[in-house]
Backbone as CSV, one residue per row, in Angstrom:
resi,resn,N_x,N_y,N_z,CA_x,CA_y,CA_z,C_x,C_y,C_z
1,UNK,11.670,25.512,-3.009,10.791,25.134,-2.207,11.356,24.878,-0.640
2,UNK,10.544,25.465,0.115,10.769,25.385,1.637,10.009,24.235,2.525
3,UNK,10.958,23.717,3.348,10.093,22.561,4.055,9.063,23.346,5.154
4,UNK,8.123,23.017,5.481,7.270,23.314,6.670,7.354,22.428,7.642
5,UNK,8.304,22.549,8.642,8.456,21.671,9.833,7.359,21.383,10.727
6,UNK,6.814,22.584,10.923,5.363,22.490,11.613,4.476,21.605,11.337
7,UNK,4.139,21.949,9.934,3.162,20.836,9.061,3.549,19.528,9.063
8,UNK,4.854,19.368,9.028,5.401,17.798,8.849,5.072,17.124,10.211
9,UNK,5.231,17.757,11.187,5.112,16.982,12.773,3.510,16.655,12.770
10,UNK,2.830,17.462,12.177,1.118,17.232,12.336,0.983,15.932,11.553
11,UNK,1.474,15.715,10.471,1.108,14.479,9.614,2.276,13.505,9.715
12,UNK,3.001,13.489,10.780,3.962,12.499,10.875,3.310,11.404,11.878
13,UNK,3.074,10.184,11.409,2.321,9.035,12.011,2.795,7.721,11.579
14,UNK,2.373,6.849,12.590,2.849,5.455,12.185,1.691,4.520,12.192
15,UNK,0.385,4.841,12.400,-0.683,4.178,12.576,-1.928,4.901,11.966
16,UNK,-2.704,4.339,11.361,-3.999,4.765,10.709,-3.461,5.500,9.458
17,UNK,-3.968,6.690,9.364,-3.499,7.782,8.363,-1.988,7.731,8.494
18,UNK,-1.140,7.277,7.210,0.156,7.429,7.403,0.855,8.098,6.225
19,UNK,0.058,8.346,5.229,0.487,9.363,4.192,-0.291,9.490,2.845
20,UNK,-0.165,10.689,2.220,-0.748,10.794,1.169,-0.278,11.681,-0.003
21,UNK,-0.665,11.639,-1.130,-0.036,12.674,-2.126,-1.067,13.738,-2.825
22,UNK,-0.895,14.524,-3.612,-1.529,15.349,-4.187,-2.586,16.070,-3.250
23,UNK,-1.754,16.708,-2.292,-2.385,17.560,-1.282,-2.692,19.110,-1.491
24,UNK,-4.156,19.085,-1.586,-4.702,20.571,-1.720,-5.269,21.109,-0.584
25,UNK,-5.660,22.149,-0.175,-6.441,22.626,1.087,-7.482,23.406,0.362
26,UNK,-8.706,23.612,1.061,-9.756,24.680,0.866,-9.921,25.425,2.018
27,UNK,-9.871,26.668,2.148,-10.263,27.583,3.380,-11.820,27.623,3.294
28,UNK,-12.222,27.149,4.338,-13.891,27.199,4.211,-14.156,28.710,4.156
29,UNK,-13.722,29.601,4.983,-14.037,30.894,4.646,-14.535,31.640,3.224
30,UNK,-13.629,30.651,2.464,-13.798,31.447,1.051,-12.621,32.483,0.875
31,UNK,-11.936,32.965,1.980,-11.052,34.210,1.853,-9.526,33.196,1.561
32,UNK,-9.156,33.691,0.671,-7.741,33.035,0.233,-6.537,33.946,0.526
33,UNK,-6.752,35.362,0.990,-5.629,36.097,0.999,-4.780,35.684,2.057
34,UNK,-3.224,36.028,1.845,-2.350,35.733,2.867,-2.772,36.165,4.455
35,UNK,-2.385,34.991,5.176,-2.843,35.130,6.483,-4.375,34.935,6.766
36,UNK,-5.174,34.768,5.948,-6.544,34.637,6.320,-7.024,33.109,7.199
37,UNK,-5.993,32.420,6.717,-6.445,30.926,7.250,-6.152,30.633,8.578
38,UNK,-5.797,31.636,9.405,-5.006,31.627,10.612,-6.221,30.981,11.468
39,UNK,-7.386,31.382,11.967,-8.446,31.152,12.703,-9.700,30.329,12.034
40,UNK,-9.627,30.096,10.928,-10.577,29.401,10.265,-10.619,27.841,10.292
41,UNK,-11.583,27.520,9.506,-11.527,25.865,9.043,-11.025,25.643,8.040
42,UNK,-10.240,24.684,7.520,-9.745,24.298,6.309,-10.181,22.807,6.112
43,UNK,-10.185,22.390,4.725,-10.372,21.212,4.200,-9.280,20.986,3.547
44,UNK,-8.621,19.452,3.961,-7.578,19.036,3.099,-7.937,17.754,2.115
45,UNK,-7.712,18.128,0.952,-8.048,17.034,-0.167,-6.703,16.311,-0.457
46,UNK,-6.843,14.975,-0.464,-5.583,13.885,-0.847,-6.110,13.385,-2.050
47,UNK,-5.019,12.978,-3.036,-5.234,12.185,-4.030,-5.423,10.787,-3.787
48,UNK,-4.026,10.136,-3.460,-3.891,8.711,-2.731,-3.445,8.866,-1.473
49,UNK,-4.283,8.023,-0.629,-3.759,8.113,0.654,-3.676,6.846,1.397
50,UNK,-2.527,6.445,2.227,-2.127,5.554,2.861,-2.873,5.275,4.080
51,UNK,-3.673,4.076,4.588,-4.169,3.628,5.775,-3.221,2.321,6.130
52,UNK,-2.974,2.153,7.605,-2.355,0.947,7.989,-1.312,1.498,9.309
53,UNK,-0.099,0.725,9.053,1.074,0.665,9.989,2.147,1.112,9.192
54,UNK,3.122,1.629,9.821,4.415,1.916,9.234,5.542,1.650,10.580
55,UNK,6.571,0.573,10.215,7.512,0.300,11.111,8.704,1.622,11.364
56,UNK,9.407,1.297,12.333,10.532,2.636,12.387,11.348,2.812,11.720
57,UNK,11.439,1.977,10.448,12.402,2.071,9.288,11.368,2.863,8.076
58,UNK,10.283,3.203,8.424,9.424,4.010,7.503,8.922,3.127,6.472
59,UNK,8.931,1.708,6.737,8.087,0.862,5.624,6.862,0.511,5.934
60,UNK,5.923,0.588,5.226,4.578,0.253,5.490,4.465,-1.397,5.555
61,UNK,3.675,-1.676,6.470,3.442,-2.991,6.972,2.405,-3.707,6.301
62,UNK,2.448,-5.093,5.881,1.272,-5.804,5.401,0.187,-5.350,5.851
63,UNK,-0.946,-5.302,5.076,-2.372,-4.827,5.619,-2.647,-3.323,5.291
64,UNK,-1.675,-2.762,5.097,-1.838,-1.359,4.626,-2.551,-1.235,3.297
65,UNK,-3.461,-0.056,3.212,-4.164,-0.118,2.003,-4.000,1.050,1.436
66,UNK,-4.348,1.409,0.246,-4.286,2.625,-0.448,-5.492,2.990,-0.801
67,UNK,-6.071,4.241,-0.487,-7.447,4.664,-0.663,-7.166,5.849,-1.611
68,UNK,-7.824,5.816,-2.668,-8.054,6.961,-3.792,-8.944,8.302,-3.141
69,UNK,-8.593,9.444,-3.257,-9.366,10.589,-3.087,-9.970,10.719,-1.749
70,UNK,-9.280,11.269,-0.822,-9.906,11.532,0.551,-10.017,12.711,0.801
71,UNK,-10.624,13.002,1.991,-10.986,14.576,2.353,-10.951,14.427,4.079
72,UNK,-10.247,15.419,4.468,-10.279,15.600,6.193,-10.587,17.119,6.384
73,UNK,-11.467,17.331,7.166,-12.124,18.622,7.671,-11.623,18.995,9.086
């Protein structure tokens, strides 16, 4: 498996949406051929999602919550 550094920087956050697992994406064009998602819209579906604040050490702070099954478009 290869790291996607460009994507990591998009999802690196310390407040609000701070992480998730079970990540899937759906190209709204319906075209899933390689390179077809470059200019289209995509939905991201997550299993468990953390909402809250993360400190400089990467620890979730009190008050953070775990939400099941979220969608971002």
